[in-house]
C-alpha positions in Angstrom: 0.1 0.1 0.0 1.0 3.4 -1.0 2.5 5.7 2.0 0.1 8.4 3.1 2.7 10.1 4.6 2.7 13.2 2.0 -1.1 12.9 1.1 -3.0 11.9 4.8 -5.5 13.8 5.7 -3.4 14.5 8.8 -0.5 15.1 7.0 2.0 17.6 9.3 0.4 16.7 12.4 3.0 15.9 14.8 2.0 13.4 17.5 4.0 12.2 20.2 2.4 9.0 22.0 3.6 8.2 25.1 1.0 5.2 25.5 1.7 2.1 26.7 -0.6 -1.6 26.3 -3.9 -0.8 23.8 -5.8 2.1 24.8 -3.5 4.8 24.0 -1.7 3.2 21.2 -4.6 2.3 19.4 -5.4 6.5 19.7 -1.8 7.0 18.9 -2.7 4.7 15.9 -5.9 6.5 14.0 -4.1 9.2 14.2 -1.4 7.6 12.5 -3.6 5.7 9.8 -4.8 9.1 8.4 -0.9 10.3 8.1 -0.1 11.8 11.2 3.6 11.8 11.7 3.2 9.4 15.3 6.8 9.3 17.4 5.9 6.6 20.2 8.2 7.6 22.9 8.7 4.2 25.1 11.0 3.3 28.1 14.2 2.4 27.7 12.9 -1.5 28.4 10.2 -0.6 26.2 6.4 -0.5 25.7 5.3 -3.9 28.0 3.2 -5.0 24.8 5.8 -5.8 23.1 7.2 -9.0 25.5 3.3 -10.4 25.1 3.1 -12.0 21.9 1.9 -13.5 20.3 5.0 -15.1 18.4 4.7 -16.6 14.8 6.2 -20.0 15.2 8.9 -18.7 12.6 9.7 -15.2 14.5 13.6 -15.7 16.0 14.3 -12.1 16.6 10.8 -11.6 19.2 11.3 -7.7 19.0 7.4 -7.4 19.2 4.3 -9.4 18.7 1.2 -9.7 16.8 -0.3 -7.7 19.6 2.1 -4.7 19.1 2.2 -5.1 15.0 -1.1 -4.7 15.1 -1.8 -1.3 17.1 1.8 0.4 17.0 2.3 0.1 12.9 2.9 3.6 10.6 4.9 4.6 14.4 8.4 5.8 14.4 10.1 4.8 17.7 12.6 6.7 20.7 13.7 5.1 23.6 14.4 7.9 26.4 14.8 7.8 30.0 12.2 10.1 31.5 13.6 9.9 34.7 16.4 11.9 34.0 16.5 15.8 33.5 18.5 15.3 30.0 15.8 12.7 29.0 12.9 14.8 30.4 14.7 18.2 28.5 14.6 15.9 25.5 10.7 15.3 25.2 9.9 18.5 26.6 11.8 19.9 23.1 10.0 17.5 21.3 6.8 19.0 22.3 7.5 22.0 21.5 7.4 21.5 17.9 4.6 18.8 18.1 0.6 19.4 17.9 -0.3 16.4 20.4 1.2 14.6 23.4 -1.0 11.4 24.2 -0.3 9.5 27.1 -1.8 6.9 29.3 -0.6 6.6 32.6 -2.0 6.4 35.9 -3.0 10.1 36.9 -0.4 12.2 38.6 2.3 10.3 36.6 3.3 12.9 34.5 3.2 15.5 37.0 5.5 14.0 39.2 8.1 13.6 36.3 7.4 17.4 35.9 6.5 16.5 32.7 2.1 17.5 33.3 0.0 19.7 31.3 1.1 22.5 32.3 4.8 22.3 32.3 4.5 21.2 28.4 1.9 23.8 27.5 4.4 26.6 28.8 6.8 25.2 25.8 4.0 24.5 24.0 1.1 26.4 24.2 -1.0 25.3 21.3 -0.2 21.6 22.2 -2.7 19.5 22.6 -2.5 17.0 25.6 -4.5 14.3 25.6 -4.5 11.2 28.6 -6.7 8.4 28.2 -7.3 6.8 32.1 -9.5 4.6 34.0 -12.2 7.3 36.3 -10.4 10.6 34.2 -8.5 13.5 35.6 -9.1 16.1 38.1 -8.6 18.4 36.0 -12.0 18.2 34.2 -14.0 16.3 37.3 -12.4 14.4 40.2 -13.7 11.0 40.9 -13.3 9.4 44.1 -11.6 6.6 41.7 -9.2 8.8 40.4 -6.3 7.1 41.8 -7.3 3.3 40.9 -5.4 1.5 38.2 -8.2 0.0 35.3 -8.0 -2.1 32.0 -10.4 -3.0 29.8 -12.4 -5.9 32.0 -12.3 -3.0 34.8 -14.2 -0.4 32.8 -16.2 -3.2 30.9 -17.3 -3.7 34.2 -18.3 -0.9 36.0 -19.4 1.2 32.6 -22.5 -1.0 32.5 -21.9 -3.7 29.0 -20.9 -6.7 31.4 -24.0 -6.2 33.2 -26.2 -6.6 29.9 -24.2 -9.4 28.5 -24.5 -12.7 28.7 -26.8 -15.8 27.5 -29.6 -14.8 30.5 -30.6 -13.2 33.6 -27.9 -15.3 35.6 -25.1 -15.0 33.9 -22.8 -12.1 32.8 -19.9 -11.9 30.4 -17.0 -10.5 29.3 -17.4 -8.5 25.3 -15.0 -10.7 23.3 -12.5 -7.9 21.9 -11.0 -5.0 24.5 -13.5 -2.4 24.0 -13.0 -1.2 27.4 -10.1 0.0 26.2 -10.4 0.5 22.3 -13.8 2.9 22.7 -12.1 5.3 24.7 -9.2 5.4 22.5 -11.5 6.1 19.3 -13.4 9.1 21.9 -9.4 10.2 22.2 -8.9 10.5 18.9 -12.2 12.6 18.1 -11.3 14.9 21.4 -7.7 14.9 20.0 -8.6 16.4 17.0 -12.1 18.7 17.5 -8.5 20.2 20.0 -6.6 20.3 17.4 -9.1 22.1 15.3 -9.9 24.4 17.6 -6.1 25.2 18.9 -5.7 26.1 14.7 -8.2 28.6 15.2 -7.3 30.3 18.6 -3.3 29.6 18.9 -4.5 27.4 22.1 -3.8 24.0 23.0 -6.0 22.3 25.8 -6.5 19.0 28.2 -8.3 16.3 26.8 -9.4 13.8 29.4 -11.1 10.6 28.3 -12.3 7.8 31.0 -12.3 4.0 30.0 -15.2 3.9 32.0 -16.9 6.8 31.2 -16.4 6.0 27.5 -17.9 2.0 27.9 -20.8 4.0 29.9 -21.2 6.0 26.5 -21.1 2.9 24.6 -24.1 1.7 26.6 -26.2 4.7 26.2 -29.6 2.9 26.1 -29.4 1.0 29.7 -29.5 5.0 31.5 -32.8 5.7 29.3 -34.5 2.5 30.2 -33.8 3.6 33.3 -35.0 6.7 33.1 -38.0 6.4 31.2 -39.1 2.5 31.8 -38.1 2.2 35.7 -36.4 -0.5 34.6 -32.9 -1.5 35.1 -31.4 -3.3 32.1 -29.9 -7.1 32.6 -28.4 -9.3 29.9 -30.0 -9.5 27.2 -28.9 -12.6 25.8 -29.5 -13.2 21.7 -32.6 -10.8 21.3 -32.6 -7.0 21.4 -35.0 -5.7 24.2 -37.4 -4.0 22.3 -37.5 -5.0 18.2 -38.1 -8.3 17.3 -36.8 -10.5 15.1 -33.4 -8.4 15.8 -30.7 -10.8 17.1 -28.7 -14.2 16.7 -30.8 -17.4 15.2 -29.2 -20.5 14.4 -28.4 -22.3 11.3 -27.2 -25.7 10.5 -23.6 -25.0 10.6 -23.9 -21.9 13.4 -25.4 -18.8 13.3 -26.7 -15.9 11.7 -27.9 -12.7 12.6 -31.1 -11.5 11.4 -33.1 -7.8 12.2 -36.5 -8.1 10.4 -38.0 -6.2 13.0 -39.6 -3.5 10.8 -43.5 -4.6 9.0 -41.6 -4.1 5.6 -38.7 -6.3 6.3 -41.2 -9.3 8.4 -43.5 -9.0 5.2 -40.5 -9.7 2.8 -38.8 -12.6 4.9 -42.1 -14.0 5.0 -42.5 -14.3 1.5 -39.5 -15.4 1.3 -39.4 -18.4 3.3 -42.6 -19.4 2.0 -44.9 -18.3 5.1 -46.5 -15.5 3.9 -49.6 -16.1 5.7 -47.1 -14.6 9.3 -47.2 -11.8 8.2 -50.6 -10.9 7.7 -51.2 -13.2 11.4 -52.5 -11.1 14.2 -50.2 -12.4 16.3 -46.8 -11.2 14.2 -48.8 -8.8 11.5 -47.2 -5.3 13.4 -44.1 -4.6 15.4 -46.1 -4.1 18.5 -47.5 -8.0 18.0 -44.3 -9.7 17.4 -42.4 -7.8 20.3 -45.5 -9.4 22.5 -44.8 -12.8 21.1 -41.6 -13.1 20.8 -40.9 -16.5 21.4 -43.0 -17.6 18.4 -41.5 -14.5 15.8 -38.6 -16.4 16.9 -40.0 -19.9 16.6 -41.1 -19.0 13.1 -37.4 -17.8 12.1 -35.4 -20.6 14.0 -37.8 -23.6 12.0 -37.0 -22.0 8.6 -32.9 -21.0 9.2 -31.6 -24.3 10.7 -32.9 -26.2 7.9 -30.0 -24.1 5.9 -26.6 -23.8 6.2 -24.9 -20.0 6.2 -24.4 -19.8 2.4 -27.8 -21.2 1.9 -29.1 -18.2 4.0 -27.4 -15.7 1.9 -28.0 -16.6 -1.2 -31.5 -17.0 -0.8 -32.1 -14.0 1.9 -28.6 -11.8 1.3 -29.9 -7.8 0.0 -33.1 -8.5 0.8 -33.5 -8.7 4.5 -30.6 -7.4 6.6 -28.9 -10.8 7.4 -25.7 -11.8 8.1 -23.4 -14.7 9.1 -21.4 -15.2 12.6 -18.0 -15.2 11.1 -14.6 -16.8 12.7 -11.2 -15.0 11.5 -11.4 -17.7 9.1 -14.7 -17.0 7.3 -13.9 -13.1 7.3 -10.1 -14.1 5.7 -12.4 -16.2 2.3 -15.2 -13.5 2.3 -14.3 -11.3 -1.1 -15.8 -7.7 1.0 -13.0 -7.9 3.6 -10.1 -7.6 0.7 -12.2 -5.2 -1.4 -12.4 -2.9 1.4 -8.7 -3.7 2.4 -9.5 -4.8 5.8 -6.8 -7.8 6.1 -3.5 -6.2 5.9 -0.2 -7.6 5.4 3.0 -6.7 6.6 6.3 -7.9 6.7 7.7 -8.7 10.5 11.0 -8.7 12.1 12.3 -12.5 12.2 10.1 -13.6 9.8 10.6 -14.4 6.1 6.5 -14.1 5.2 4.4 -10.7 6.0 2.2 -11.3 8.6 -1.7 -10.5 8.4 -3.0 -7.3 11.0 -6.5 -5.7 10.4 -6.8 -2.8 8.1 -7.9 0.8 8.4 -11.7 1.5 8.3 -11.9 4.9 8.0 -12.0 5.1 3.8 -11.2 8.4 2.1 -11.8 9.5 -1.1 -8.9 12.5 -1.9 -6.9 11.3 1.6 -7.1 7.5 1.5 -4.3 7.1 4.3 -4.0 3.3 5.0 -1.7 0.9 6.6 2.2 1.1 5.0 4.4 0.7 7.7 5.2 -2.1 10.5 5.5 -1.9 13.7 8.9 -0.1 15.0 11.8 -1.9 16.3 12.5 -0.4 19.9 13.8 3.1 19.6 14.1 2.4 15.7 13.8 6.1 15.1 16.4 7.3 17.9 18.3 9.2 15.4 15.8 11.1 12.7 13.8 12.0 16.3 16.8 13.8 18.0 17.9 15.0 14.3 14.8 16.9 14.3 15.4 19.0 17.4 19.9 19.1 17.1 21.0 15.9 19.0 21.9 13.8 16.3 25.3 12.0 15.4 27.7 12.1 18.0 25.5 13.7 20.5 22.8 10.9 20.3 25.4 8.2 20.6 26.5 10.1 24.2 23.2 10.2 24.8 23.2 6.2 24.1 26.4 5.7 26.3 24.6 7.1 29.4 21.3 6.0 29.5 19.5 8.8 28.2 18.6 7.1 25.1 18.3 3.7 24.1 
C-alpha cells in the first residue's frame, strides 16, 4: 500500500505517543493511519506489550509480537529515560515542535516527572494533550477512583457493558475484544482532533481527558434511558434485542446468523422469502408491537426455517433482501471477498519472519486522502537518530546520550 505520509488527511500533524498497552496506542495509531507523524516515546525497556506476543513460530528475533504490531503500525520509536533530567528535556524539546501528546499513565505520573500538561503547555501553548485513564483526570472532574488502576475488564464492568451481556439473566459475560480500551481510544482520537481544530483557530491547546469507564457507559447509552424512561434496570440480553423483534442471533445448520426483520416491511418480505406469507398477516405477528409481545413465537418461525439451511444457503436466499449476516470466525472473514475489497486484512513484514503477517486494516476510507497501513510497527528506538536530528541532537550527541542511558 502506498505511503500516505504526504497525502493523508493528517499529514503535517506531529504526535508524541507516550502510551502503553492498548487504549493509548490505539488512539495514536488512528492518527498515524490517517497520515500523522506519530513518534512513539517508550521507556528504555520498551512498551510492555512488546513482550506479550503472540509470536509467529518462525520468529527468532521476537522484537515484538502480533499485539504490538497491530496497534503500533505506522509509527516511529524512540526510547527515552524520563527519570533523568536530560531525558525530560528531550521530551520538552520534542513537545515544543509537536501538535499533540497522548499518554495513558495513571493520574499523577506525568506530574511527578515534571512533565504535566501545565509544564508542557508553557513550552508549547498550542499543544493538545490527550490523556486516557481509567476514571479520568482531576482537571475536568474529580472522581473518588481517580487514582485506581484500570484495564479493559474494569471498564467493561463498571461502565455497564458486562451487566447487559450474557446468555441469560443469571450470567454476565465479558465482550470478546478489548472494547474497554478501544472505545476510549476512539473517543480520545476524536477529542484530540477536535482540540487541534480549535487550537488552529485560537492558538491555544488544551487538556483532553478521556475516562475508560465513562467511554463504556457512553457505548451503553441505552441502559440509562431504559432506567429513566421505564424504571428498568437492564440485565443480560442474550441473543435478542429488548425492543425489536426479530432482531438478533438465530441458529442455522452450520452455526449462527444474525437477522434484523423488526420492521413490518422486512418482516413481510422475510415471510414471503421463506414461503410463509401468512405469518405477515397473522394478528400475532403482523405488527412490530405484536411481534414484540409474541417474541418466542416469532423466533420459532424464524428458527424453524434457518435451522434447515447453512450460512451460505441463507446468504444466497436472503442476503441483500433482508438484513442478514452470518456469524463469522476469522477464517471465514479472510475468505470473504468483502474484506479483501475493503482492504481490511493487511499484510506487513515482521522482523525475524520470512513472510509478511496479517493484521486488521483501517475502516475509515477517504476519496482524496485515503490513509492506510503502510509501515510495520517499529523496533525499539529504531528512529532515535531521525527524531533527535529534528531537534538538533543527532550524530555524536546521540551516541553520548546512548552511552549514558538517556536514549535507547
